[in-house]
C-alpha positions in Angstrom: -93.6 25.9 -63.0 -90.4 26.4 -65.1 -88.5 26.2 -61.7 -89.6 29.7 -60.7 -89.4 30.7 -57.0 -92.6 32.6 -57.5 -94.9 31.0 -60.1 -97.3 34.0 -59.8 -94.9 36.0 -61.9 -95.7 33.9 -65.0 -98.9 35.5 -66.3 -101.2 34.6 -69.2 -103.4 37.6 -69.6 -103.1 41.3 -70.5 -103.0 43.7 -67.6 -105.6 46.5 -68.0 -106.7 49.0 -65.3 -105.3 46.8 -62.5 -107.0 43.6 -63.7 -106.0 40.6 -65.7 -108.0 40.4 -68.9 -108.7 37.2 -70.9 -109.5 37.2 -74.6 -110.6 34.8 -77.2 -107.8 32.8 -78.6 -104.2 32.7 -77.4 -100.6 33.2 -78.5 -98.0 30.5 -78.0 -94.7 31.8 -76.5 -91.9 29.5 -77.6 -88.4 29.0 -76.3 -86.1 29.7 -79.2 -83.5 27.2 -77.9 -85.8 24.2 -77.8 -88.9 25.2 -79.9 -91.1 24.1 -77.0 -94.0 26.3 -75.8 -93.2 28.1 -72.6 -96.7 29.5 -72.0 -99.8 30.5 -73.9 -101.0 34.1 -73.5 -104.5 35.4 -74.1 -104.6 37.2 -77.5 -105.9 40.7 -77.0 -106.8 43.1 -79.8 -108.2 46.5 -80.7 -111.0 46.4 -78.1 -108.6 45.7 -75.3 -106.2 48.3 -76.5 -108.9 50.9 -76.4 -109.8 49.8 -72.9 -106.2 50.2 -71.8 -106.1 53.7 -73.2 -109.3 54.6 -71.4 -108.0 53.3 -68.2 -104.8 55.3 -68.6 -106.8 58.4 -69.4 -109.0 57.9 -66.3 -106.0 57.4 -64.1 -104.0 60.3 -65.4 -105.6 63.1 -63.3 -104.9 61.4 -60.0 -101.4 60.1 -60.9 -100.2 63.4 -62.3 -101.6 65.2 -59.1 -99.3 63.1 -56.9 -96.2 64.8 -55.7 -92.9 63.8 -57.3 -91.9 62.3 -53.9 -95.1 60.1 -53.9 -94.4 58.8 -57.4 -90.8 58.2 -56.5 -91.7 56.1 -53.5 -93.9 53.8 -55.6 -91.3 53.5 -58.4 -88.7 52.7 -55.8 -91.0 49.9 -54.5 -91.2 48.6 -58.1 -87.4 48.7 -58.5 -86.9 46.8 -55.2 -89.3 44.1 -56.2 -87.6 43.7 -59.6 -84.2 43.2 -57.9 -85.7 40.9 -55.2 -87.1 38.7 -58.1 -84.0 39.0 -60.3 -83.6 35.2 -60.6 -87.2 34.5 -61.7 -87.3 37.5 -64.0 -84.1 36.5 -65.6 -85.3 32.9 -66.1 -88.5 34.0 -67.6 -86.6 36.3 -70.0 -84.2 33.4 -71.1 -87.1 31.0 -71.6 -88.9 33.4 -74.0 -86.0 35.2 -75.6 -83.1 32.8 -75.5 -80.2 34.9 -74.2 -77.9 33.2 -71.6 -79.3 33.4 -68.1 -76.5 35.6 -66.8 -77.1 38.0 -69.6 -80.8 37.9 -68.9 -80.3 38.8 -65.3 -78.0 41.6 -66.4 -80.8 42.9 -68.6 -83.3 42.9 -65.7 -80.9 44.8 -63.5 -80.2 47.2 -66.3 -84.0 47.8 -66.8 -84.5 48.2 -63.1 -81.8 50.8 -63.0 -83.9 53.1 -65.1 -86.8 52.8 -62.7 -84.4 53.7 -59.8 -82.9 56.5 -61.8 -86.1 58.1 -62.9 -87.7 57.7 -59.4 -85.1 60.2 -58.3 -84.8 62.3 -61.5 -88.6 62.9 -61.4 -88.0 65.1 -58.4 -85.9 67.4 -60.5 -88.3 68.6 -63.2 -87.3 72.2 -63.0 -89.0 75.3 -64.6 -87.6 78.8 -65.2 -88.2 82.5 -64.5 -87.3 84.7 -67.4 -86.6 88.5 -67.2 -89.8 90.2 -68.4 -89.9 93.0 -71.1 -91.5 95.4 -68.6 -91.8 95.9 -64.9 -95.5 95.1 -64.8 -95.0 91.5 -66.0 -93.4 88.3 -64.9 -92.5 85.4 -67.1 -92.5 81.8 -65.7 -92.0 78.5 -67.4 -93.3 75.3 -65.9 -93.2 71.7 -67.1 -96.2 69.4 -66.9 -96.7 65.7 -67.8 -97.9 65.3 -71.4 -100.7 62.7 -70.6 -101.3 59.2 -71.8 -98.2 57.5 -73.3 -98.4 54.6 -75.7 -95.5 52.3 -76.5 -94.6 49.4 -78.7 -91.5 47.5 -77.7 -89.3 44.8 -79.3 -88.4 41.2 -78.5 -84.6 41.6 -78.1 -84.8 43.4 -74.7 -88.3 42.6 -73.4 -87.7 43.9 -69.9 -85.3 46.9 -70.4 -87.0 48.5 -73.4 -90.2 48.8 -71.4 -88.5 49.8 -68.1 -86.7 52.8 -69.6 -89.8 54.1 -71.3 -92.3 53.4 -68.5 -90.0 54.7 -65.8 -89.6 58.1 -67.4 -93.3 58.3 -68.2 -94.5 57.4 -64.7 -91.9 59.6 -63.0 -93.0 62.6 -65.1 -96.6 62.0 -64.0 -97.8 60.3 -67.2 -99.8 57.0 -67.5 -98.6 54.2 -69.8 -99.9 51.6 -72.2 -97.5 49.2 -73.9 -97.9 46.5 -76.5 -94.9 44.2 -76.1 -93.6 41.9 -78.9 -95.7 38.8 -79.1 -92.6 36.6 -79.1 -91.6 37.9 -75.6 -94.7 39.1 -73.6 -94.0 37.2 -70.4 -91.4 39.7 -69.1 -93.8 42.6 -69.6 -96.6 40.8 -67.8 -94.2 39.9 -64.9 -93.3 43.6 -64.7 -97.0 44.4 -64.5 -97.5 41.9 -61.6 -94.7 43.6 -59.7 -96.0 47.1 -60.5 -99.2 46.1 -58.9 -97.5 44.7 -55.8 -95.5 47.9 -55.6 -98.7 49.9 -55.2 -98.8 51.6 -58.6 -102.5 52.5 -59.0 -104.8 50.8 -61.5 -104.7 52.3 -64.9 -101.2 53.8 -64.6 -99.3 50.9 -66.1 -101.1 48.7 -68.7 -99.8 45.8 -70.8 -101.8 44.6 -73.9 -100.6 41.5 -75.6 -101.9 40.7 -79.1 -100.9 39.6 -82.5 -103.0 42.2 -84.4 -100.0 44.4 -84.9 -101.6 46.6 -87.6 -104.9 47.1 -85.8 -103.4 47.6 -82.3 -100.7 49.9 -83.7 -103.3 52.0 -85.4 -105.2 52.5 -82.2 -102.0 53.4 -80.2 -100.8 55.9 -82.8 -104.1 57.5 -83.8 -106.2 57.5 -80.7 -107.0 61.1 -79.7 -106.5 60.3 -76.0 -102.9 59.3 -76.5 -100.6 62.3 -76.2 -97.2 60.7 -76.8 -96.1 57.6 -78.7 -92.7 55.9 -78.3 -91.3 53.0 -80.3 -88.2 50.8 -80.4 -87.8 48.7 -83.6 -86.9 48.9 -87.2 -86.6 52.1 -89.2 -89.1 51.0 -91.8 -91.8 50.3 -89.2 -90.9 53.4 -87.3 -91.5 55.6 -90.4 -95.0 54.1 -90.8 -95.8 54.7 -87.1 -94.6 58.3 -87.3 -96.9 58.8 -90.3 -99.8 57.4 -88.4 -99.1 59.7 -85.4 -99.3 62.7 -87.7 -103.1 62.5 -87.8 -103.3 63.7 -84.2 -99.9 65.5 -84.1 -98.6 63.3 -81.3 -95.3 63.8 -79.7 -93.1 60.9 -80.8 -89.8 59.4 -79.8 -88.2 56.7 -81.9 -85.2 54.4 -81.3 -84.7 52.7 -84.7 -82.2 50.7 -86.7 -78.4 50.9 -86.4 -75.3 50.1 -88.3 -72.6 50.6 -85.7 -69.0 50.9 -86.8 -66.2 49.6 -84.5 -63.0 51.3 -85.5 -59.6 50.0 -84.5 -56.8 52.5 -85.1 -53.1 51.5 -85.3 -52.3 53.1 -82.0 -55.1 51.2 -80.1 -54.6 48.7 -77.3 -55.3 45.7 -79.5 -56.2 43.3 -76.7 -58.6 45.8 -75.3 -60.1 46.4 -78.7 -60.6 42.7 -79.2 -62.4 42.4 -75.8 -64.5 45.4 -76.6 -65.5 44.2 -80.0 -66.4 40.7 -78.7 -68.8 42.0 -76.1 -70.2 44.7 -78.3 -70.8 42.3 -81.2 -71.9 39.0 -79.7 -74.1 40.2 -76.7 -77.6 38.8 -77.2 -76.3 36.8 -80.3 -75.8 40.1 -82.1 -79.4 41.0 -81.8 -79.1 44.5 -80.4 -79.6 47.8 -82.1 -76.3 49.2 -80.8 -74.1 46.1 -81.3 -71.1 46.4 -83.6 -72.2 45.9 -87.2 -69.0 46.6 -89.0 -65.4 46.3 -87.7 -63.1 48.7 -89.3 -59.4 48.0 -88.7 -56.4 50.1 -89.8 -54.1 48.2 -92.2 -51.1 48.2 -89.9 -52.8 46.2 -87.2 -55.3 44.3 -89.4 -53.5 40.9 -89.2 -52.9 41.1 -85.4 -56.4 42.2 -84.6 -58.0 39.6 -86.9 -55.9 36.7 -85.5 -56.7 37.7 -81.9 -60.4 38.4 -82.6 -61.0 35.1 -84.4 -59.4 33.3 -81.5 -61.6 35.1 -79.0 -64.7 34.3 -81.0 -63.8 30.7 -81.0 -63.9 30.8 -77.2 -67.6 31.6 -77.2 -69.9 28.7 -76.1 -73.1 28.4 -78.2 -76.1 26.7 -76.6 -79.3 26.8 -74.6 -79.2 29.9 -72.4 -80.3 28.0 -69.4 -77.2 25.7 -69.6 -74.1 26.3 -67.5 -71.3 27.9 -69.3 -73.2 29.0 -72.4 -72.1 32.5 -73.5 -74.2 32.9 -76.7 -77.7 31.7 -77.2 -80.1 31.1 -80.1 -81.5 33.8 -82.4 -85.1 34.6 -81.9 -86.5 32.4 -84.8 -85.3 30.2 -87.6 -86.4 32.9 -90.1 -84.0 35.3 -88.4 -81.2 32.8 -88.9 -82.1 32.4 -92.6 -82.1 36.1 -93.1 -78.6 36.4 -91.7 -77.4 33.5 -93.7 -78.5 35.2 -96.9 -76.4 38.3 -96.0 -73.4 36.0 -95.4 -73.8 34.1 -98.6 -74.4 37.2 -100.7 -71.3 38.8 -99.3 -69.1 35.8 -99.8 -70.3 35.7 -103.4 -69.2 39.4 -103.6 -65.7 38.5 -102.5 -65.7 38.3 -98.7 -63.9 35.3 -97.0 -65.2 33.1 -94.2 -62.6 33.3 -91.5 -64.8 31.5 -88.9 -68.3 30.1 -88.9 -70.3 26.9 -89.5 -74.0 26.6 -90.5 -74.2 23.0 -89.0 -74.4 23.6 -85.3 -76.4 20.5 -84.5 -78.3 22.6 -81.9 -81.5 23.5 -83.7 -82.8 25.7 -86.4 -82.6 28.9 -84.4 -78.9 28.6 -83.8 -76.2 30.3 -85.9 -72.5 29.8 -84.9 -70.5 33.0 -84.3 -69.1 34.0 -87.6 -66.3 36.3 -88.8 -65.9 37.5 -92.4 -62.7 39.2 -93.7 -62.0 41.0 -97.0 -65.3 42.9 -96.6 -66.0 46.2 -98.3 -68.7 48.7 -97.2 -70.8 48.1 -100.2 -71.4 44.4 -99.4 -74.8 43.3 -98.1 -73.3 42.3 -94.7 -72.0 45.8 -94.2 -74.8 48.0 -95.5 -77.6 46.1 -93.8 -78.3 45.8 -90.1 -77.2 42.2 -89.5 -79.0 41.5 -86.2 -77.1 38.3 -85.8 -73.7 36.9 -84.6 -71.6 37.9 -87.6 -68.6 40.2 -87.7 -67.5 41.7 -91.0 -64.0 43.1 -90.9 -63.1 46.0 -93.2 -59.6 47.4 -93.6 -58.9 51.2 -94.0 -55.8 53.3 -94.6 -56.1 56.4 -92.5 -58.3 58.4 -90.1 -60.2 60.3 -92.8 -61.1 57.1 -94.7 -62.3 55.5 -91.4 -64.6 58.4 -90.7 -65.9 58.3 -94.2 -66.7 54.6 -94.1 -68.3 54.9 -90.7 -70.6 57.6 -91.8 -71.5 55.9 -95.1 -74.9 54.7 -93.8 -78.3 56.1 -93.3 -78.2 55.1 -89.7 -76.6 57.0 -86.8 -77.3 55.2 -83.5 -74.0 54.0 -82.0 -70.3 54.0 -83.0 -67.2 52.7 -81.3 -63.5 53.3 -81.7 -60.2 52.4 -80.0 -57.3 54.9 -80.0 -54.8 56.3 -77.5 -54.1 59.5 -79.3 -56.0 62.3 -77.5 -56.1 64.5 -80.6 -57.5 61.6 -82.7 -60.0 60.8 -80.0 -61.5 64.3 -80.2 -61.4 64.5 -84.0 -63.1 61.1 -84.6 -65.6 61.6 -81.8 -66.8 64.8 -83.3 -66.5 63.5 -86.9 -68.7 60.4 -86.7 -72.4 61.0 -87.2 -73.8 58.9 -84.4 -75.8 59.8 -81.3 -73.6 57.7 -79.0 -69.9 57.0 -79.2 -67.9 54.5 -77.2 -64.3 55.4 -77.0 -62.1 52.5 -75.8 -65.3 51.0 -74.5 -67.6 48.4 -76.0 -70.6 48.7 -73.6 -72.0 52.3 -73.5 -75.6 52.2 -72.2 -76.5 53.1 -68.7 -79.4 54.8 -66.9 -77.5 58.1 -66.4 -76.6 58.5 -70.1 -78.8 59.7 -72.9 -79.6 56.8 -75.3 -80.6 57.7 -78.8 -79.5 58.3 -82.4 -79.2 60.6 -85.3 -80.3 60.4 -89.0 -82.6 57.5 -89.6 -81.9 55.9 -86.3 -84.6 58.0 -84.7 -85.2 61.0 -82.4 -85.5 61.7 -78.7 -83.4 60.3 -75.9 -84.0 57.6 -73.2 -82.3 57.6 -69.9 -80.4 60.5 -68.2 -81.9 63.9 -67.3 -82.7 64.4 -71.0 -85.0 61.3 -70.9 -87.8 63.2 -69.1 -88.1 65.8 -71.8 -90.1 63.6 -74.2 -92.8 63.1 -71.5 -93.2 66.7 -70.5 -94.9 69.8 -72.0 -93.4 73.2 -71.5 -95.9 75.8 -70.5 -95.2 79.6 -70.5 -97.0 81.7 -68.0 -97.1 85.5 -68.6 -98.4 87.4 -65.5 -99.4 91.0 -66.1 -100.7 94.0 -64.2 -98.3 93.5 -61.4 -97.5 97.3 -61.0 -101.0 98.0 -59.5 
């Protein structure tokens, strides 16, 4: 089915306690490029969510008691299976999410890299010994898994957003329950199938698919058996979920909205900056939290950069992600397209100029042609909202201080990018921008070895890197007395 090498990877039921659970009713998973139904998935709800949490709680004692080496071996099996099934996992992802197949395979490999990384990093959960205040005492600090972890993940990276949370949780000795986005549940369920084949015990990794977002979210955030909650999504929803977690004082980590500036200084390698902006902006049709949202260009190179950038954008090929040569696919829904069009129209009404773009793609209601706006100011809707679509607003600036001020003029602080060859400027700007991640002469910054996360209203906590384990561990202080007798 759907030209998969292994049709068993296409699942239709939630995965709870090592079993596939059917429920009343179903959810249609549609291909954004064609509007056709890819599969129907059984529609779980509050009851199934509670069952998954119970399964995770019951599995926690045995899983956390395994040695780091034992957990690492199982995670390594999971990684190997994901890479062995890269073609099928990529195809499933494109069918439900829309991104070009090469990009989808890249996401699967990226997600698998977190499983590989944390399989090894879980062996390095170190404690401390601290000099005691007196000779009859010893002070020791150990780290232990926090317990059951609940997660809600988005549709834009349906494989990787789960992998980088689950990998850290499982490597730390925690058990895991995830509610994936209902638009893209098939990647999560395929991951569950491979986790089972890898030998990960029942109850350790659970996937619950359902459209009762409010009810299921309430259980995941308020259930007393959930010790940690993690979410990737919009800032507005994240704030509500944090509030719900307060009732049981859960540990939370949030990866929320972004408004990434991409700054091009007059001493930059302009061709490199164009290439970096192109990949940072139009990956996944602009539907990423770290993609460029505002392009800031110094006045002296504004004309050169704009001309070269528009020419590069014209070279993108819009279409069905399964078709050969397509470099940019559809947006997730027609409503998402309409929302971006409103930002474009409002900004043009405010004085922005359309340098490139056409609403009439003749491809379907979920497609929006790559668009470039010039003459943009930072107070226009296209600049002060997270676009989440294939639109590049270009803003001019006079000097370094103004660039930093414009970049920081947002409530968000997830990712920023800038291009310069002046070493002094590189340090000043890197330290001056209020963002958790900064790409310097680089448009793609995320990898398993680096800490992913933001500042201000873009969230808290970090995913990936050695810091990514911290959110899944409790620090315990042991004071040993009476040692002088």
